[in-house]
N, C-alpha and C positions, 0 to 999 in steps of 0.2 A: 667139156665140166654140161651139167646136166643140170636145170632146175626143176622140182616136184611141191606139189603145193606136199601141209599135208589135214590131215585133218584127224583132231586130238578130242575127242568123247568122254566127259569124265566117268567114271563108272560110280555103283554103287557105293563102293567099300573104298573108294577114296582116288585105285588110284585110273592112270586112263592109254585107253586104247588107240593108238594108233589105228589105219589107212594114208593110205595111198593111190587116189582114185587111176592117178596116169596106170602109174602098178597094179592092175587085179591078183589082189589072193594078195596083194604084199601090206599083212596086218603085225602086225607085234606094242604092246602091253609096253608101261614100268609106272614104278609106287609113282611118283613124280612129274611133274611138263620139262622138267630138267634130262629128271630118266628115261621119256616115251621116246623125246626129241631121239636124240645117242640113239634108242633101238632103233630105230629110223632111220637115221644116215645107215646105221650097220645091216641091216636090214635090207634095203637099202644097195648096198655093195654088191650085197651076197648075191642081189637078185636080179644086179645088171649084168654079174659076175658069167649067170649062168646066161641071159641070152645072152654074152659075145658066145660062149662056146655052140651053141647054138648056130652059131649066123645070124641068126633074131635082131631082129630092127630097136633098133631103143627109141621110143616116144620117152618125152614128154614135157613140162610144160610153160617153155620160153617162152611161144605163141597163147598162151591158155590169158582170158583175164577172166576173174570170180568178182564178182558182183554177192554185196547180200540182200537182202529185199524183206523188209519186215511189213508185213501184212495185219 
């Protein structure tokens, strides 16, 4: 099992863009937060399948710490 952090960005039209920083280019969209997360899960699964087929290392966020700083 792998752990991934998602970045959700609310667009002007109200939908959400989701990116997975540990998986470059893994980006998807959803009409709301729940749909965006569901779409991200699907995108991650497809991304990982491709990495496995290529025999590449599968990165994850198990050892990543995250902190938000307000300046």
